[in-house]
TORKOL-4160 file (C-alpha; in steps of 0.2 Angstrom, whole numbers, padded with zeros to 4 digits, m for minus):
260
<pt num="1" X="m0005" Y="0064" Z="m0060"/>
<pt num="2" X="m0017" Y="0065" Z="m0049"/>
<pt num="3" X="m0020" Y="0052" Z="m0033"/>
<pt num="4" X="0000" Y="0046" Z="m0039"/>
<pt num="5" X="0004" Y="0041" Z="m0019"/>
<pt num="6" X="m0013" Y="0031" Z="m0020"/>
<pt num="7" X="m0007" Y="0019" Z="m0035"/>
<pt num="8" X="0011" Y="0016" Z="m0027"/>
<pt num="9" X="0003" Y="0008" Z="m0012"/>
<pt num="10" X="m0012" Y="m0001" Z="m0023"/>
<pt num="11" X="m0001" Y="m0018" Z="m0019"/>
<pt num="12" X="m0011" Y="m0016" Z="0000"/>
<pt num="13" X="m0025" Y="m0024" Z="m0010"/>
<pt num="14" X="m0021" Y="m0040" Z="m0010"/>
<pt num="15" X="m0028" Y="m0057" Z="0002"/>
<pt num="16" X="m0025" Y="m0072" Z="0000"/>
<pt num="17" X="m0024" Y="m0090" Z="0013"/>
<pt num="18" X="m0022" Y="m0081" Z="0027"/>
<pt num="19" X="m0014" Y="m0092" Z="0042"/>
<pt num="20" X="m0003" Y="m0083" Z="0056"/>
<pt num="21" X="0016" Y="m0087" Z="0054"/>
<pt num="22" X="0034" Y="m0079" Z="0058"/>
<pt num="23" X="0032" Y="m0058" Z="0054"/>
<pt num="24" X="0037" Y="m0052" Z="0040"/>
<pt num="25" X="0044" Y="m0036" Z="0046"/>
<pt num="26" X="0046" Y="m0029" Z="0061"/>
<pt num="27" X="0049" Y="m0011" Z="0069"/>
<pt num="28" X="0065" Y="m0001" Z="0059"/>
<pt num="29" X="0059" Y="m0005" Z="0043"/>
<pt num="30" X="0059" Y="0009" Z="0028"/>
<pt num="31" X="0056" Y="0008" Z="0012"/>
<pt num="32" X="0061" Y="0022" Z="m0004"/>
<pt num="33" X="0051" Y="0021" Z="m0019"/>
<pt num="34" X="0055" Y="0029" Z="m0036"/>
<pt num="35" X="0041" Y="0035" Z="m0048"/>
<pt num="36" X="0041" Y="0039" Z="m0066"/>
<pt num="37" X="0028" Y="0046" Z="m0079"/>
<pt num="38" X="0028" Y="0037" Z="m0094"/>
<pt num="39" X="0044" Y="0029" Z="m0092"/>
<pt num="40" X="0054" Y="0040" Z="m0092"/>
<pt num="41" X="0049" Y="0057" Z="m0084"/>
<pt num="42" X="0054" Y="0057" Z="m0065"/>
<pt num="43" X="0036" Y="0060" Z="m0056"/>
<pt num="44" X="0041" Y="0058" Z="m0041"/>
<pt num="45" X="0047" Y="0047" Z="m0021"/>
<pt num="46" X="0035" Y="0038" Z="m0010"/>
<pt num="47" X="0041" Y="0033" Z="0008"/>
<pt num="48" X="0035" Y="0018" Z="0020"/>
<pt num="49" X="0044" Y="0015" Z="0038"/>
<pt num="50" X="0039" Y="0007" Z="0055"/>
<pt num="51" X="0042" Y="0011" Z="0070"/>
<pt num="52" X="0038" Y="0001" Z="0087"/>
<pt num="53" X="0027" Y="0014" Z="0096"/>
<pt num="54" X="0009" Y="0014" Z="0109"/>
<pt num="55" X="m0008" Y="0019" Z="0105"/>
<pt num="56" X="m0021" Y="0020" Z="0122"/>
<pt num="57" X="m0007" Y="0008" Z="0131"/>
<pt num="58" X="m0009" Y="m0004" Z="0118"/>
<pt num="59" X="0008" Y="m0010" Z="0108"/>
<pt num="60" X="0008" Y="m0006" Z="0091"/>
<pt num="61" X="0014" Y="m0002" Z="0075"/>
<pt num="62" X="0019" Y="0015" Z="0067"/>
<pt num="63" X="0019" Y="0015" Z="0050"/>
<pt num="64" X="0020" Y="0031" Z="0043"/>
<pt num="65" X="0019" Y="0032" Z="0022"/>
<pt num="66" X="0023" Y="0048" Z="0013"/>
<pt num="67" X="0024" Y="0053" Z="m0006"/>
<pt num="68" X="0030" Y="0069" Z="m0016"/>
<pt num="69" X="0035" Y="0072" Z="m0035"/>
<pt num="70" X="0050" Y="0082" Z="m0040"/>
<pt num="71" X="0057" Y="0088" Z="m0055"/>
<pt num="72" X="0047" Y="0097" Z="m0066"/>
<pt num="73" X="0029" Y="0089" Z="m0064"/>
<pt num="74" X="0029" Y="0098" Z="m0046"/>
<pt num="75" X="0030" Y="0115" Z="m0055"/>
<pt num="76" X="0014" Y="0109" Z="m0063"/>
<pt num="77" X="0007" Y="0097" Z="m0053"/>
<pt num="78" X="0012" Y="0098" Z="m0034"/>
<pt num="79" X="0010" Y="0082" Z="m0022"/>
<pt num="80" X="0013" Y="0082" Z="m0003"/>
<pt num="81" X="0003" Y="0066" Z="0002"/>
<pt num="82" X="0000" Y="0058" Z="0022"/>
<pt num="83" X="m0002" Y="0042" Z="0025"/>
<pt num="84" X="m0004" Y="0035" Z="0045"/>
<pt num="85" X="m0008" Y="0019" Z="0053"/>
<pt num="86" X="m0006" Y="0012" Z="0071"/>
<pt num="87" X="m0009" Y="m0008" Z="0069"/>
<pt num="88" X="m0009" Y="m0019" Z="0084"/>
<pt num="89" X="0007" Y="m0029" Z="0084"/>
<pt num="90" X="m0004" Y="m0046" Z="0087"/>
<pt num="91" X="m0018" Y="m0047" Z="0077"/>
<pt num="92" X="m0012" Y="m0035" Z="0063"/>
<pt num="93" X="m0028" Y="m0025" Z="0062"/>
<pt num="94" X="m0029" Y="m0004" Z="0063"/>
<pt num="95" X="m0034" Y="0008" Z="0075"/>
<pt num="96" X="m0031" Y="0023" Z="0067"/>
<pt num="97" X="m0025" Y="0028" Z="0049"/>
<pt num="98" X="m0025" Y="0046" Z="0046"/>
<pt num="99" X="m0025" Y="0052" Z="0027"/>
<pt num="100" X="m0016" Y="0070" Z="0026"/>
<pt num="101" X="m0014" Y="0074" Z="0006"/>
<pt num="102" X="m0014" Y="0086" Z="m0006"/>
<pt num="103" X="m0015" Y="0084" Z="m0023"/>
<pt num="104" X="m0014" Y="0099" Z="m0037"/>
<pt num="105" X="m0022" Y="0108" Z="m0023"/>
<pt num="106" X="m0035" Y="0093" Z="m0021"/>
<pt num="107" X="m0036" Y="0092" Z="m0001"/>
<pt num="108" X="m0039" Y="0080" Z="0014"/>
<pt num="109" X="m0035" Y="0080" Z="0032"/>
<pt num="110" X="m0045" Y="0065" Z="0039"/>
<pt num="111" X="m0043" Y="0055" Z="0056"/>
<pt num="112" X="m0052" Y="0038" Z="0057"/>
<pt num="113" X="m0052" Y="0027" Z="0073"/>
<pt num="114" X="m0057" Y="0011" Z="0073"/>
<pt num="115" X="m0069" Y="m0002" Z="0085"/>
<pt num="116" X="m0062" Y="m0019" Z="0077"/>
<pt num="117" X="m0074" Y="m0026" Z="0091"/>
<pt num="118" X="m0089" Y="m0017" Z="0086"/>
<pt num="119" X="m0088" Y="m0012" Z="0069"/>
<pt num="120" X="m0085" Y="0004" Z="0069"/>
<pt num="121" X="m0075" Y="0018" Z="0062"/>
<pt num="122" X="m0076" Y="0035" Z="0070"/>
<pt num="123" X="m0071" Y="0049" Z="0055"/>
<pt num="124" X="m0067" Y="0063" Z="0059"/>
<pt num="125" X="m0066" Y="0078" Z="0044"/>
<pt num="126" X="m0055" Y="0090" Z="0051"/>
<pt num="127" X="m0054" Y="0099" Z="0033"/>
<pt num="128" X="m0072" Y="0101" Z="0034"/>
<pt num="129" X="m0076" Y="0099" Z="0051"/>
<pt num="130" X="m0086" Y="0086" Z="0052"/>
<pt num="131" X="m0085" Y="0069" Z="0063"/>
<pt num="132" X="m0099" Y="0054" Z="0057"/>
<pt num="133" X="m0098" Y="0036" Z="0062"/>
<pt num="134" X="m0100" Y="0023" Z="0050"/>
<pt num="135" X="m0101" Y="0004" Z="0051"/>
<pt num="136" X="m0089" Y="m0006" Z="0044"/>
<pt num="137" X="m0085" Y="m0027" Z="0039"/>
<pt num="138" X="m0073" Y="m0036" Z="0053"/>
<pt num="139" X="m0059" Y="m0037" Z="0053"/>
<pt num="140" X="m0058" Y="m0022" Z="0043"/>
<pt num="141" X="m0044" Y="m0014" Z="0037"/>
<pt num="142" X="m0034" Y="0002" Z="0030"/>
<pt num="143" X="m0024" Y="0004" Z="0015"/>
<pt num="144" X="m0009" Y="0006" Z="0024"/>
<pt num="145" X="m0012" Y="m0010" Z="0037"/>
<pt num="146" X="m0018" Y="m0023" Z="0023"/>
<pt num="147" X="0003" Y="m0023" Z="0015"/>
<pt num="148" X="0007" Y="m0027" Z="0034"/>
<pt num="149" X="m0005" Y="m0039" Z="0036"/>
<pt num="150" X="m0002" Y="m0049" Z="0020"/>
<pt num="151" X="0016" Y="m0049" Z="0022"/>
<pt num="152" X="0012" Y="m0059" Z="0040"/>
<pt num="153" X="0000" Y="m0070" Z="0033"/>
<pt num="154" X="0000" Y="m0075" Z="0015"/>
<pt num="155" X="0005" Y="m0094" Z="0010"/>
<pt num="156" X="0013" Y="m0091" Z="m0004"/>
<pt num="157" X="0013" Y="m0110" Z="m0008"/>
<pt num="158" X="m0006" Y="m0111" Z="m0007"/>
<pt num="159" X="m0006" Y="m0097" Z="m0022"/>
<pt num="160" X="m0012" Y="m0104" Z="m0042"/>
<pt num="161" X="m0015" Y="m0092" Z="m0058"/>
<pt num="162" X="m0028" Y="m0088" Z="m0060"/>
<pt num="163" X="m0034" Y="m0087" Z="m0042"/>
<pt num="164" X="m0044" Y="m0071" Z="m0040"/>
<pt num="165" X="m0047" Y="m0065" Z="m0022"/>
<pt num="166" X="m0059" Y="m0052" Z="m0011"/>
<pt num="167" X="m0053" Y="m0040" Z="0002"/>
<pt num="168" X="m0061" Y="m0029" Z="0016"/>
<pt num="169" X="m0056" Y="m0011" Z="0014"/>
<pt num="170" X="m0060" Y="0008" Z="0021"/>
<pt num="171" X="m0057" Y="0021" Z="0013"/>
<pt num="172" X="m0063" Y="0039" Z="0017"/>
<pt num="173" X="m0078" Y="0037" Z="0024"/>
<pt num="174" X="m0084" Y="0019" Z="0017"/>
<pt num="175" X="m0081" Y="0001" Z="0016"/>
<pt num="176" X="m0072" Y="0000" Z="m0002"/>
<pt num="177" X="m0072" Y="m0021" Z="m0008"/>
<pt num="178" X="m0056" Y="m0023" Z="m0020"/>
<pt num="179" X="m0055" Y="m0041" Z="m0031"/>
<pt num="180" X="m0038" Y="m0047" Z="m0035"/>
<pt num="181" X="m0029" Y="m0059" Z="m0049"/>
<pt num="182" X="m0013" Y="m0069" Z="m0046"/>
<pt num="183" X="m0003" Y="m0068" Z="m0060"/>
<pt num="184" X="0010" Y="m0081" Z="m0056"/>
<pt num="185" X="0031" Y="m0080" Z="m0054"/>
<pt num="186" X="0041" Y="m0067" Z="m0060"/>
<pt num="187" X="0060" Y="m0063" Z="m0060"/>
<pt num="188" X="0064" Y="m0045" Z="m0062"/>
<pt num="189" X="0078" Y="m0033" Z="m0062"/>
<pt num="190" X="0078" Y="m0022" Z="m0049"/>
<pt num="191" X="0091" Y="m0011" Z="m0044"/>
<pt num="192" X="0095" Y="m0023" Z="m0033"/>
<pt num="193" X="0096" Y="m0036" Z="m0046"/>
<pt num="194" X="0086" Y="m0052" Z="m0054"/>
<pt num="195" X="0074" Y="m0053" Z="m0038"/>
<pt num="196" X="0058" Y="m0070" Z="m0040"/>
<pt num="197" X="0041" Y="m0061" Z="m0040"/>
<pt num="198" X="0024" Y="m0063" Z="m0037"/>
<pt num="199" X="0017" Y="m0057" Z="m0049"/>
<pt num="200" X="m0004" Y="m0048" Z="m0045"/>
<pt num="201" X="m0018" Y="m0038" Z="m0056"/>
<pt num="202" X="m0030" Y="m0029" Z="m0044"/>
<pt num="203" X="m0044" Y="m0023" Z="m0054"/>
<pt num="204" X="m0050" Y="m0005" Z="m0051"/>
<pt num="205" X="m0062" Y="0007" Z="m0055"/>
<pt num="206" X="m0059" Y="0013" Z="m0075"/>
<pt num="207" X="m0062" Y="0034" Z="m0077"/>
<pt num="208" X="m0056" Y="0048" Z="m0074"/>
<pt num="209" X="m0036" Y="0043" Z="m0068"/>
<pt num="210" X="m0037" Y="0023" Z="m0076"/>
<pt num="211" X="m0038" Y="0015" Z="m0092"/>
<pt num="212" X="m0047" Y="0000" Z="m0087"/>
<pt num="213" X="m0050" Y="m0007" Z="m0073"/>
<pt num="214" X="m0035" Y="m0021" Z="m0077"/>
<pt num="215" X="m0023" Y="m0008" Z="m0077"/>
<pt num="216" X="m0012" Y="m0011" Z="m0063"/>
<pt num="217" X="m0001" Y="m0025" Z="m0060"/>
<pt num="218" X="0011" Y="m0029" Z="m0045"/>
<pt num="219" X="0025" Y="m0037" Z="m0041"/>
<pt num="220" X="0030" Y="m0042" Z="m0022"/>
<pt num="221" X="0047" Y="m0053" Z="m0016"/>
<pt num="222" X="0043" Y="m0073" Z="m0016"/>
<pt num="223" X="0058" Y="m0071" Z="0000"/>
<pt num="224" X="0049" Y="m0070" Z="0018"/>
<pt num="225" X="0051" Y="m0052" Z="0017"/>
<pt num="226" X="0037" Y="m0050" Z="0002"/>
<pt num="227" X="0044" Y="m0033" Z="m0003"/>
<pt num="228" X="0034" Y="m0022" Z="m0015"/>
<pt num="229" X="0047" Y="m0022" Z="m0029"/>
<pt num="230" X="0036" Y="m0014" Z="m0041"/>
<pt num="231" X="0017" Y="m0007" Z="m0047"/>
<pt num="232" X="0017" Y="m0001" Z="m0064"/>
<pt num="233" X="m0003" Y="0009" Z="m0069"/>
<pt num="234" X="m0009" Y="0013" Z="m0085"/>
<pt num="235" X="m0017" Y="0028" Z="m0083"/>
<pt num="236" X="m0033" Y="0041" Z="m0092"/>
<pt num="237" X="m0016" Y="0049" Z="m0098"/>
<pt num="238" X="0000" Y="0042" Z="m0099"/>
<pt num="239" X="0007" Y="0029" Z="m0087"/>
<pt num="240" X="0014" Y="0028" Z="m0070"/>
<pt num="241" X="0026" Y="0015" Z="m0064"/>
<pt num="242" X="0036" Y="0014" Z="m0046"/>
<pt num="243" X="0051" Y="0005" Z="m0042"/>
<pt num="244" X="0057" Y="0002" Z="m0026"/>
<pt num="245" X="0074" Y="0009" Z="m0025"/>
<pt num="246" X="0080" Y="0006" Z="m0005"/>
<pt num="247" X="0075" Y="0000" Z="0009"/>
<pt num="248" X="0084" Y="m0005" Z="0027"/>
<pt num="249" X="0079" Y="m0015" Z="0043"/>
<pt num="250" X="0071" Y="m0032" Z="0035"/>
<pt num="251" X="0067" Y="m0045" Z="0047"/>
<pt num="252" X="0073" Y="m0058" Z="0035"/>
<pt num="253" X="0090" Y="m0057" Z="0020"/>
<pt num="254" X="0081" Y="m0051" Z="0004"/>
<pt num="255" X="0085" Y="m0065" Z="m0009"/>
<pt num="256" X="0093" Y="m0058" Z="m0025"/>
<pt num="257" X="0096" Y="m0071" Z="m0041"/>
<pt num="258" X="0110" Y="m0062" Z="m0048"/>
<pt num="259" X="0117" Y="m0045" Z="m0040"/>
<pt num="260" X="0123" Y="m0029" Z="m0051"/>
């Protein structure tokens, strides 16, 4: 169950044909996800929220992501994860990223400031009391800001089944490259009814957590919101699934084919 919140927002790793268009989100937006292990055992919850804020006199979105275990699982593997990103309202590039987690006793407390002009990340490891300056790729994203950047710039009309795309992200203390394949459209059953979605498969590192490189499948809504609807992961032991179960503050109507 380690890193279950990272899995729940793995949909942040998509990038296809960017073109600035109407914003897909706004301050006040909020999502809640329910997590299940091996398709039957409730594993936990995760939330993502957006607020309008200022950082160093710059207009930003403050995105807060939280994840925690619930039920029986928390008695033998307790997780409390907190992720924050401060994102420029115009460019949708991050200025600051915070990762503060406790996953079964495995802890991290990182604060990263991005210099998007000079392509640098200033990493403050509060747990180890160390500071580093690391070169980054141009227009680098963190794992939270990526999702919001893509929601604003993803050209749905240009997607073709089998397309493979990449994105540069900065995670912990290194530049990280992801590859993702578009699998086509699918109408799926959700808590809100049947919803038209876009289906993707990100490539991940096989090993201790994931069974193989193609262990993840994810779905986002085909409407202007590009809601994260579902993600399924085949783990080294069992499987994990995250489903959207609550939302508010959407900028656009949520298109549902058939209401429940």
